[in-house]
C-alpha positions as YAML, in Angstrom:
chain: A
units: angstrom
residues:
- id: 1
  name: UNK
  ca: [-6.40, -1.52, -38.48]
- id: 2
  name: UNK
  ca: [-4.07, -2.61, -35.80]
- id: 3
  name: UNK
  ca: [-3.88, -0.82, -32.60]
- id: 4
  name: UNK
  ca: [-0.65, 0.72, -31.90]
- id: 5
  name: UNK
  ca: [0.60, 1.13, -28.20]
- id: 6
  name: UNK
  ca: [2.63, 4.01, -27.44]
- id: 7
  name: UNK
  ca: [6.01, 3.49, -25.75]
- id: 8
  name: UNK
  ca: [6.19, 3.96, -21.78]
- id: 9
  name: UNK
  ca: [7.14, 7.12, -20.75]
- id: 10
  name: UNK
  ca: [10.37, 7.58, -18.32]
- id: 11
  name: UNK
  ca: [7.85, 7.68, -15.24]
- id: 12
  name: UNK
  ca: [6.48, 4.47, -15.90]
- id: 13
  name: UNK
  ca: [9.92, 2.48, -16.74]
- id: 14
  name: UNK
  ca: [11.24, 3.59, -13.52]
- id: 15
  name: UNK
  ca: [8.20, 2.62, -11.58]
- id: 16
  name: UNK
  ca: [8.31, -0.50, -9.37]
- id: 17
  name: UNK
  ca: [6.49, -3.48, -10.12]
- id: 18
  name: UNK
  ca: [3.06, -3.53, -8.30]
- id: 19
  name: UNK
  ca: [1.34, -6.94, -7.14]
- id: 20
  name: UNK
  ca: [-2.25, -7.20, -6.67]
- id: 21
  name: UNK
  ca: [-3.38, -8.06, -2.88]
- id: 22
  name: UNK
  ca: [-6.38, -8.05, -1.11]
- id: 23
  name: UNK
  ca: [-5.29, -7.42, 2.58]
- id: 24
  name: UNK
  ca: [-7.33, -5.36, 4.96]
- id: 25
  name: UNK
  ca: [-5.26, -2.56, 6.23]
- id: 26
  name: UNK
  ca: [-5.63, 0.30, 8.86]
- id: 27
  name: UNK
  ca: [-4.74, 4.00, 8.60]
- id: 28
  name: UNK
  ca: [-4.41, 6.41, 11.44]
- id: 29
  name: UNK
  ca: [-2.78, 9.67, 12.08]
- id: 30
  name: UNK
  ca: [-1.06, 8.68, 15.37]
- id: 31
  name: UNK
  ca: [-0.02, 5.11, 16.75]
- id: 32
  name: UNK
  ca: [-1.15, 6.18, 20.15]
- id: 33
  name: UNK
  ca: [-4.70, 7.75, 19.19]
- id: 34
  name: UNK
  ca: [-7.43, 5.11, 18.95]
- id: 35
  name: UNK
  ca: [-9.78, 7.36, 17.27]
- id: 36
  name: UNK
  ca: [-10.13, 7.96, 13.54]
- id: 37
  name: UNK
  ca: [-8.98, 4.73, 12.40]
- id: 38
  name: UNK
  ca: [-9.99, 3.90, 8.73]
- id: 39
  name: UNK
  ca: [-10.08, 0.80, 7.29]
- id: 40
  name: UNK
  ca: [-9.24, -0.06, 3.68]
- id: 41
  name: UNK
  ca: [-8.56, -2.81, 1.29]
- id: 42
  name: UNK
  ca: [-4.80, -3.00, 0.11]
- id: 43
  name: UNK
  ca: [-5.46, -3.23, -3.94]
- id: 44
  name: UNK
  ca: [-1.76, -3.37, -4.75]
- id: 45
  name: UNK
  ca: [1.80, -2.85, -3.16]
- id: 46
  name: UNK
  ca: [5.19, -2.48, -4.58]
- id: 47
  name: UNK
  ca: [8.73, -1.64, -2.86]
- id: 48
  name: UNK
  ca: [8.05, 2.15, -2.68]
- id: 49
  name: UNK
  ca: [3.92, 2.31, -2.47]
- id: 50
  name: UNK
  ca: [0.52, 1.02, -2.55]
- id: 51
  name: UNK
  ca: [-3.09, 1.81, -3.57]
- id: 52
  name: UNK
  ca: [-5.98, 1.14, -1.28]
- id: 53
  name: UNK
  ca: [-9.72, 1.22, -1.36]
- id: 54
  name: UNK
  ca: [-11.59, 2.45, 2.05]
- id: 55
  name: UNK
  ca: [-14.29, 0.52, 3.20]
- id: 56
  name: UNK
  ca: [-16.26, 3.05, 4.27]
- id: 57
  name: UNK
  ca: [-16.59, 7.03, 3.16]
- id: 58
  name: UNK
  ca: [-13.54, 9.37, 4.13]
- id: 59
  name: UNK
  ca: [-11.29, 11.66, 2.72]
- id: 60
  name: UNK
  ca: [-7.54, 12.02, 2.51]
- id: 61
  name: UNK
  ca: [-5.55, 15.23, 1.54]
- id: 62
  name: UNK
  ca: [-2.54, 14.76, -1.00]
- id: 63
  name: UNK
  ca: [0.87, 14.90, 0.92]
- id: 64
  name: UNK
  ca: [-0.94, 13.99, 4.31]
- id: 65
  name: UNK
  ca: [1.14, 11.56, 6.60]
- id: 66
  name: UNK
  ca: [-0.30, 8.76, 7.93]
- id: 67
  name: UNK
  ca: [0.57, 5.58, 9.48]
- id: 68
  name: UNK
  ca: [-0.38, 1.96, 8.07]
- id: 69
  name: UNK
  ca: [-0.61, -1.10, 9.76]
- id: 70
  name: UNK
  ca: [-0.21, -4.16, 7.52]
- id: 71
  name: UNK
  ca: [-1.59, -7.44, 8.78]
- id: 72
  name: UNK
  ca: [0.95, -10.37, 8.20]
- id: 73
  name: UNK
  ca: [-0.86, -13.46, 8.43]
- id: 74
  name: UNK
  ca: [-2.75, -13.13, 5.05]
- id: 75
  name: UNK
  ca: [0.70, -13.28, 3.75]
- id: 76
  name: UNK
  ca: [1.63, -16.30, 5.48]
- id: 77
  name: UNK
  ca: [4.06, -14.62, 7.88]
- id: 78
  name: UNK
  ca: [3.12, -15.52, 11.49]
- id: 79
  name: UNK
  ca: [5.30, -13.15, 13.61]
- id: 80
  name: UNK
  ca: [5.03, -10.43, 14.08]
- id: 81
  name: UNK
  ca: [1.17, -10.08, 13.72]
- id: 82
  name: UNK
  ca: [1.57, -6.63, 11.65]
- id: 83
  name: UNK
  ca: [3.80, -4.13, 10.52]
- id: 84
  name: UNK
  ca: [3.21, -0.21, 11.08]
- id: 85
  name: UNK
  ca: [4.91, 1.94, 8.51]
- id: 86
  name: UNK
  ca: [4.90, 5.54, 7.33]
- id: 87
  name: UNK
  ca: [2.80, 6.43, 4.28]
- id: 88
  name: UNK
  ca: [2.28, 9.48, 2.30]
- id: 89
  name: UNK
  ca: [-0.70, 10.07, 0.34]
- id: 90
  name: UNK
  ca: [-0.03, 11.07, -3.10]
- id: 91
  name: UNK
  ca: [-3.68, 11.00, -4.70]
- id: 92
  name: UNK
  ca: [-7.00, 10.52, -3.73]
- id: 93
  name: UNK
  ca: [-10.12, 9.49, -5.70]
- id: 94
  name: UNK
  ca: [-13.29, 10.61, -3.58]
- id: 95
  name: UNK
  ca: [-15.57, 8.98, -5.90]
- id: 96
  name: UNK
  ca: [-14.23, 5.52, -5.89]
- id: 97
  name: UNK
  ca: [-12.56, 5.92, -2.40]
- id: 98
  name: UNK
  ca: [-9.41, 5.00, -3.47]
- id: 99
  name: UNK
  ca: [-5.78, 6.55, -2.59]
- id: 100
  name: UNK
  ca: [-2.32, 5.72, -3.42]
- id: 101
  name: UNK
  ca: [0.90, 6.74, -1.93]
- id: 102
  name: UNK
  ca: [4.55, 6.12, -1.06]
- id: 103
  name: UNK
  ca: [6.04, 4.47, 2.03]
- id: 104
  name: UNK
  ca: [8.38, 6.73, 3.91]
- id: 105
  name: UNK
  ca: [10.79, 6.49, 6.50]
- id: 106
  name: UNK
  ca: [11.36, 2.49, 6.16]
- id: 107
  name: UNK
  ca: [13.89, 0.85, 7.97]
- id: 108
  name: UNK
  ca: [15.60, -2.34, 6.68]
- id: 109
  name: UNK
  ca: [13.35, -4.74, 8.50]
- id: 110
  name: UNK
  ca: [10.22, -3.27, 7.23]
- id: 111
  name: UNK
  ca: [11.76, -3.17, 3.51]
- id: 112
  name: UNK
  ca: [12.28, -7.12, 4.28]
- id: 113
  name: UNK
  ca: [8.61, -7.61, 5.10]
- id: 114
  name: UNK
  ca: [7.33, -5.68, 2.17]
- id: 115
  name: UNK
  ca: [9.45, -7.70, 0.03]
- id: 116
  name: UNK
  ca: [7.91, -10.92, 1.47]
- id: 117
  name: UNK
  ca: [4.42, -9.48, 0.98]
- id: 118
  name: UNK
  ca: [5.24, -9.05, -2.50]
- id: 119
  name: UNK
  ca: [6.79, -12.34, -2.86]
- id: 120
  name: UNK
  ca: [3.75, -14.07, -1.45]
- id: 121
  name: UNK
  ca: [1.39, -11.99, -3.44]
- id: 122
  name: UNK
  ca: [3.00, -13.17, -6.28]
- id: 123
  name: UNK
  ca: [3.07, -16.76, -5.32]
- id: 124
  name: UNK
  ca: [7.16, -16.86, -5.14]
- id: 125
  name: UNK
  ca: [7.46, -18.08, -1.57]
- id: 126
  name: UNK
  ca: [9.12, -21.18, -0.81]
...
């Protein structure tokens, strides 16, 4: 008996393409506050959001707004050294120390860097 795959629902159809990444990112509440910085591995990224796995035990709250710093050198981008963008946590799995969220308040330059990260992660850059 062949397995039948159900058609994707509307939410999955409208979801932007996600690409796998393994860059180490940092999350913090404020740009100027040096304490409480959390490191995580960027597992995947899309035009609108991300999934990360924290490198140590932590907690997040759904709806929490943070700043994420993504280094650009791992993606072959030498300047600037990193980008900092606003994110909002959409879900948190305390068992796996994983969280997913969306990018918020992105300016056009940041959008271009996210596109470049996606291209590099897919191996499409020239």
